[in-house]
N, C-alpha and C positions, 0 to 999 in steps of 0.2 A: 540948497534946493528944496524950494518950497513948492508942493504939490496939493492942488484941492479935488476935493470930489463929492457929488452931490448925490442925496438920497431921497427917495420917495418911498411912502407905503400908504397903503389903504385896507381898512378891513370893516366887513359888515358888523353893525350891533346886533346882539342876540341875546335870549334869556338863557339861563342857567350855566352863565359863563362870568368870570371874573373880569372885572375893568382894570388891567394893568398897564401903567404908563410909565415908562420911564425906569422901569423896575419897582414901581411902588402902587401898590394895590387902592385904588381908590372907588369908595362907595357910590356905587350905584346900582340901579335895577338890571341893567344890560353890562355885558360884556364883549369883547370883541371876537368873532369867530375866526380859528385861524387852526391849522396845523400844530403850531406851537401854541403859547399862551397868548400870541397876536398883539403884543407891544407895539404899536405902530411905530412909535417914536424911537424905540431901540432900532427897528429894522431900518428904519430912513437912515438912522446913524451907520449902522452896520454897512447899508450900501455907498454912504459919502467916503467912508474910510476905505472900504473895498475899491470904489473908485478912484479914490486919489492915489492907491497903491497898483492901478492896473491890474487886480486880482479878480475882474470878475463882477458876480452879484451874488444877493444871498442865497438866490436858488441855485447855485451851482457849488457851493459850501454846504449848505443845509438843507438838503432837499427834503419833498415830503416823502419820508422812508419811516419806518417805525422807530428808527432811532433818535428822531427829532420830534416824534409825536409828543403833543404838550410838554415840552421841554420848556424850561424857563429861558426868557430872552436874554436874561443876565449871563447865561452860561453860553449863549452864542456869541454875545459881545466879548465874552471873555475869550472864546475860540478865535475871534476875529482880532481881538489884540494879540495875540500868539503870532498870527498869519502877518500883521504889519510888522511886529519886532523881527520876525524871520527874515523881513527884507531890508532890515535895519533903519526903517522909518519910526520917528518917533512923533507922537500927537500933538501939535501945537495947539489947537481949537477946535471946537464944534460949536455951531450955530444950529438950532433947530426951531421949528415952528409946530404945532399940535392946532389942527383946525376941527373945531366941535362945538356945536350949540350948547349941547349939556354932555356933563356936569361942567360947573364953573371949575377951570384947573387952576386961578391964582393962588387959592391957598394949598395947591400940591406942589407949585414950580420950585421953592427952596430945596424940599425934599429929593424933588425928582434929579435935579442940578448934583446936590450932593452924593446921590446914590451914582449916578453918571459918572461924575469926577473921582469917586472909588475906584470903580470899575476900570474906566479908563486909567488911571493911575497918574491924573494930572491936576492942577490946581483946580479948584472950586471956578477962580476968575476965569478959567478957560472955556467953561463950560455954560450957553446960553440957550435956554428953554422957554420959547413964547408961548401964548396960546392966543388964539384967535376964533370969533363966530362966524358964521357966513352971513349972518343978518336974515337967518332963515331960507337962504337960498341954496338949492342944489341938495344931493344927497347928504351931505353933512348937515346943513341947516335945517333939513327936514328929519333929522337925527335918525337916519338908517346907517350911518357908518361913521367913522372918524379915520383922518389922514394926517399925514405928518411929513414934513420935509426937512431936510438937514444939509447942513454944508459940513465939510470938515478939511482941516490942513494937517497936511503932513510934513515934515522936513526929516532931511538925511543928513 
């Protein structure tokens, strides 16, 4: 049986924060404002995985409590993989999109894919990360925030 889940996340850009996407720190004057490190890509992937396994959403498992304050989203993804494995699912693949006007993300895509594949314990070929701009439209196009979408497939 194969099951699919979809995930979405968005955070505002803010000063004095690191920009971390897909577990990779990216040079940029602004970072993402959040309770954790604000990695919208990993948050979207977590929600896609949890959705495919009918395990709720990221907020149910990792609420805004002191335990998760400033936590690395990579750690949250590792915990999510444990939840998935406990239900006897394995990850088939993940496909994702980051929506950001700046910075240019193409130079970082392979490193993000490698980091995600390592944490998800799947082949690099099973992890897709794409980047899109909004052509200057909306909150992402006006560089107010970054959004991400993800789809995950699980099999039992």
